[in-house]
C-alpha positions as CSV (number, residue, x, y, z in Angstrom):
1,M,-12.3,-5.4,-13.5
2,P,-8.6,-4.2,-13.0
3,V,-7.9,-0.5,-13.3
4,K,-4.9,1.4,-13.6
5,M,-3.0,0.8,-10.3
6,K,-1.1,4.4,-9.2
7,I,0.4,2.2,-6.4
8,K,3.5,0.4,-6.5
9,K,5.6,-2.0,-4.4
10,G,7.9,0.4,-1.8
11,D,5.2,3.3,-1.7
12,R,4.6,4.8,1.4
13,V,0.6,4.9,2.0
14,T,-2.3,5.8,4.7
15,V,-5.3,4.1,5.3
16,V,-8.2,6.5,4.5
17,T,-11.0,4.1,5.6
18,G,-12.0,1.1,7.7
19,K,-10.5,-0.7,10.8
20,D,-7.3,0.6,10.5
21,K,-7.9,4.1,9.1
22,G,-4.9,6.5,9.8
23,A,-2.3,3.7,9.8
24,K,0.6,4.2,7.5
25,G,2.9,1.9,5.8
26,K,5.0,0.6,3.1
27,V,3.2,-1.3,0.2
28,L,4.9,-4.8,0.3
29,L,2.8,-6.5,-2.4
30,V,0.7,-5.2,-5.3
31,L,-2.2,-7.8,-6.6
32,P,-3.7,-5.9,-9.9
33,K,-5.9,-8.2,-10.8
34,Q,-7.8,-8.0,-7.4
35,N,-7.2,-4.4,-7.1
36,K,-5.6,-4.9,-3.6
37,A,-2.5,-4.5,-2.0
38,V,-0.5,-5.6,1.1
39,V,0.6,-2.9,3.3
40,E,3.1,-3.4,6.3
41,G,1.4,-3.3,9.7
42,V,-2.3,-2.9,8.3
43,N,-5.1,-5.5,8.2
44,I,-3.2,-8.1,10.5
45,Y,-5.0,-11.5,10.3
46,K,-4.4,-13.9,13.2
47,R,-4.3,-17.6,12.6
48,H,-4.2,-20.3,15.3
49,T,-2.1,-23.1,14.0
50,K,-1.4,-26.6,15.0
51,Q,2.0,-28.0,15.8
52,S,3.6,-30.1,12.8
53,A,6.7,-31.7,12.0
54,G,8.0,-28.5,10.2
55,Q,6.1,-25.7,12.0
56,E,5.8,-24.7,15.5
57,G,2.2,-24.3,16.9
58,G,0.3,-21.2,17.8
59,I,-0.6,-18.0,16.7
60,I,0.6,-16.8,13.7
61,S,0.1,-12.8,12.5
62,K,0.4,-11.7,9.0
63,E,-0.8,-8.9,6.6
64,M,-3.5,-9.3,4.5
65,P,-4.5,-7.4,1.4
66,I,-6.4,-4.3,1.3
67,H,-8.4,-2.6,-1.3
68,I,-6.5,-0.1,-3.2
69,S,-9.6,2.3,-2.8
70,N,-9.0,2.4,0.9
71,L,-5.4,3.7,0.3
72,A,-3.7,6.9,-0.2
73,H,-0.3,8.0,-1.2
74,L,1.5,10.0,1.2
75,D,3.0,13.4,0.3
76,P,7.2,13.2,0.1
77,K,7.1,16.5,1.1
78,D,4.9,16.9,4.3
79,D,3.8,13.3,4.9
80,K,0.3,14.0,4.3
81,P,-2.5,11.8,1.9
82,T,-2.3,13.2,-1.6
83,R,-3.6,12.4,-5.1
84,V,-1.4,11.3,-7.8
85,G,-0.6,12.4,-11.2
86,Y,1.2,11.8,-14.2
87,K,3.8,14.1,-16.1
88,I,6.2,13.6,-18.5
89,D,9.9,14.5,-17.3
90,G,12.3,14.8,-20.0
91,E,11.8,11.7,-21.9
92,R,10.0,9.7,-19.0
93,K,6.6,9.3,-17.6
94,V,7.0,10.3,-13.8
95,R,4.3,10.1,-11.0
96,Y,4.0,13.0,-8.8
97,A,2.0,14.3,-5.8
98,K,-0.9,16.5,-6.7
99,R,-0.7,18.4,-3.0
100,S,3.0,19.5,-3.4
101,G,4.2,18.8,-7.0
102,E,6.7,16.6,-5.6
103,V,8.0,13.8,-7.9
104,I,7.4,10.1,-6.5
105,D,9.4,8.3,-8.5
106,G,13.1,8.3,-8.2
């Protein structure tokens, strides 16, 4: 069942657990129905492909989705993992880092 996604495309995140623990990157794609996100340079998958008319053969590397429970936002102030909260700023709802209180959304 999909949950409220606090991670959006373009956010800076770090991997909290798994084989890529400690890796940092930018979110390239969010898959809310699967509760997953694709992060730049994380969960790299290598596929060996045969040459065809339109494509060269060889080993192709690409990022695969990682579950959002394994990701944490990076605090904009000190670049450490933080939880995310919501607050009303004027007339709009914004996300903020609970660690420093810094607003994540522009």
